[in-house]
C-alpha positions, 0 to 999 in steps of 0.5 A, spaced: 372 529 469 365 528 466 360 522 470 362 517 464 369 517 468 367 515 475 363 510 472 366 502 473 364 500 465 361 492 463 367 489 463 372 492 465 375 487 471 375 482 466 382 483 463 385 486 469 390 480 470 391 479 463 397 478 461 397 473 455 402 476 449 406 479 454 414 479 455 418 478 461 425 478 463 427 474 470 433 475 473 435 470 477 430 464 474 434 458 476 431 457 483 428 459 488 423 467 488 425 467 481 424 460 478 417 460 481 415 467 479 417 465 472 413 459 472 407 463 474 408 468 468 408 461 465 401 459 466 398 466 464 401 466 457 407 470 458 412 469 453 418 469 459 425 469 459 430 466 464 436 470 465 440 467 470 448 465 469 446 459 472 444 456 465 442 449 467 438 451 472 435 456 467 434 450 462 430 447 467 426 452 469 424 452 461 423 445 461 417 446 465 415 452 462 414 450 455 412 442 458 406 445 461 404 449 455 407 456 457 412 459 452 420 460 454 427 461 453 433 462 457 438 467 457 445 468 458 446 472 463 451 477 468 446 482 471 452 486 473 455 486 466 451 493 463 454 491 455 451 485 456 444 487 459 445 492 453 446 487 448 440 482 450 435 488 451 437 490 443 436 483 441 430 481 445 426 488 443 430 486 436 426 479 436 420 480 440 418 486 439 417 489 445 420 487 452 413 489 458 415 486 465 423 485 467 423 482 474 429 483 478 430 477 483 438 475 483 441 476 488 445 473 494 447 473 502 453 471 507 452 471 514 458 475 518 458 480 524 459 485 522 466 487 525 469 481 522 464 481 515 469 481 508 470 486 505 470 481 498 464 478 500 460 485 501 463 488 495 459 482 492 452 482 495 452 489 494 454 489 486 449 483 485 444 485 489 444 493 487 448 493 481 445 487 478 438 490 480 440 498 477 443 495 471 437 491 468 433 497 470 437 501 466 437 497 460 431 494 459 427 500 462 431 504 457 427 500 452 421 501 455 422 508 456 422 509 448 417 504 447 412 507 453 410 503 457 413 497 461 412 495 469 419 493 473 419 488 480 425 488 483 425 484 489 427 487 496 425 484 503 424 485 510 430 487 511 429 493 506 425 496 513 428 492 519 434 490 521 437 482 523 444 480 526 450 477 521 448 482 514 450 489 514 452 487 507 445 483 505 441 490 510 444 495 506 443 492 498 436 491 500 435 499 503 438 500 497 433 496 492 428 500 496 430 507 494 432 505 487 425 503 486 422 509 489 427 513 485 426 510 478 418 510 480 420 518 481 423 519 475 419 514 469 413 515 472 410 519 466 413 516 462 409 510 461 414 506 466 412 504 473 417 501 478 416 497 484 419 492 488 416 485 492 418 485 500 419 478 502 419 474 509 424 469 510 423 465 504 423 456 503 429 457 497 436 455 496 439 462 498 436 461 505 439 454 505 445 455 502 446 461 509 444 456 514 449 452 512 454 457 514 452 460 521 443 460 523 443 466 528 440 470 522 434 466 521 433 464 529 433 472 530 427 472 524 424 466 526 423 468 533 419 475 531 414 471 525 406 472 528 406 464 524 412 459 525 413 457 518 417 461 511 415 463 506 414 458 500 417 461 493 410 460 488 406 465 494 410 470 491 407 469 484 400 474 486 404 479 488 407 478 481 402 478 477 399 484 480 405 488 479 405 486 473 398 487 470 394 493 469 390 492 476 397 495 479 396 502 474 396 507 481 402 503 483 409 506 483 414 506 488 411 501 492 415 496 496 409 490 496 411 486 502 409 479 503 412 478 510 406 474 513 405 480 517 412 480 520 413 488 519 406 489 524 409 484 529 
């Protein structure tokens, strides 16, 4: 190491968070956390591909991005279908030349006591939350490995670390996302691809609202243990996503950045 290596060059920080011109795929982008992150990326000059099976919802978000001067397009995508994801990855690289960012935000939940948890719901949640993270990592990550660069951001949860009632399948899936993030980071860092995750607190989102319709047991348990009695807002995750997608986080990989408003410290 030379003396120059330890210095901060003039203007070094100017472009640390610059994402302009990069291409990002955001799954689950039709609503909630994915929609917020996609919109935030669009405001920073990222070409955003909003991937979701809810094409109407994705188109609504896309129109917002384009109306504000950003560049977005939609992609009908089942994140658990390997052939679909492989085909999409190849087509995007062919059309746009590169894939720089993948945000895996597609997910679901179901609330039920563990002893009565429906097998079909367990299968659905594990398939979407865990397999639906793994398959896009494989498909779009392969393009990144061929490029020698890229950033993947998975969506974890406070439930990646701690438990709460009536959410056994969701907790299992999000614990799996944490370990998947670590495993891929270990395998891919020396090939230019960083893999991280975001761990949100209980958020204001369609997923939370829909789950409350069946029972408030889970939400009540979490809210009673919050340092501040309020849910997180989807837009409050944009900064974390920008950091992990940008050159500002060059030494960060295999990490779940907790956006839990102090929940795990209480």
